C-alpha positions in Angstrom: -102.5 96.1 112.1 -105.8 95.4 113.9 -107.1 98.8 113.1 -106.5 98.3 109.4 -108.2 94.9 109.4 -111.3 96.3 111.2 -111.5 99.2 108.7 -111.2 96.9 105.7 -113.7 94.4 107.1 -116.2 97.2 107.8 -115.8 98.8 104.3 -116.2 95.4 102.6 -119.3 94.6 104.6 -120.7 98.1 103.7 -120.1 97.5 100.0 -121.7 94.0 100.2 -124.7 95.5 101.9 -125.2 97.8 98.9 -125.1 94.8 96.6 -127.6 92.9 98.8 -129.9 95.9 99.1 -129.5 96.8 95.4 -128.5 100.4 96.1 -127.7 102.3 92.9 -126.9 105.7 94.4 -123.1 106.3 94.8 -123.5 108.4 97.9 -125.4 105.5 99.6 -122.5 103.1 98.8 -120.1 105.4 100.6 -122.5 105.9 103.5 -122.9 102.1 103.9 -119.2 101.7 103.8 -118.8 104.3 106.5 -121.5 102.8 108.7 -119.8 99.4 108.3 -116.5 100.8 109.3 -118.0 102.5 112.3 -119.8 99.4 113.5 -116.8 97.3 112.9 -114.5 99.6 114.9 -116.8 99.9 117.8 -117.6 96.2 118.1 -114.0 95.2 117.5 -112.8 97.6 120.2 -115.3 96.3 122.7 -114.6 92.6 121.9 -110.9 93.2 121.9 -110.9 94.8 125.4 -110.2 98.3 124.0 -107.1 97.3 122.0 -107.5 97.9 118.2 -103.9 98.7 117.4 -102.6 95.3 118.1 -103.5 91.9 116.7 -107.2 91.1 116.2 -108.4 87.9 117.6 -110.9 85.7 115.8 -113.6 86.5 118.4 -113.1 90.2 118.0 -113.3 89.9 114.2 -116.6 88.0 114.4 -118.0 90.7 116.7 -116.7 93.3 114.3 -118.6 91.7 111.5 -121.8 91.6 113.6 -121.3 95.2 114.7 -120.9 96.3 111.1 -124.0 94.4 110.0 -126.0 96.0 112.8 -124.7 99.5 112.0 -125.6 99.1 108.3 -129.0 97.8 109.2 -129.7 100.7 111.5 -128.5 103.1 108.9 -130.8 101.6 106.3 -133.8 101.7 108.6 -133.2 105.3 109.5 -132.7 106.2 105.8 -135.9 104.4 104.8 -138.0 106.1 107.5 -136.5 109.5 106.7 -137.6 109.2 103.0 -141.2 108.2 103.8 
């Protein structure tokens, strides 16, 4: 169940990032969602002591949110510098 929660949290954060950044391209929305999921899974797994298939603690969920936000930010910066 924890894995599903981390995936959903990451995808929602990726979608919200596209709204905040005012992204209109459909491919970027999917890329932000994937970056959010990746960041959420990595941070959630580290904070949850490597266990993502069990229950997710509140602390692990907060770290997952932070990890997703960082991953989305890094993706946006890399994309911005690649375009210029």
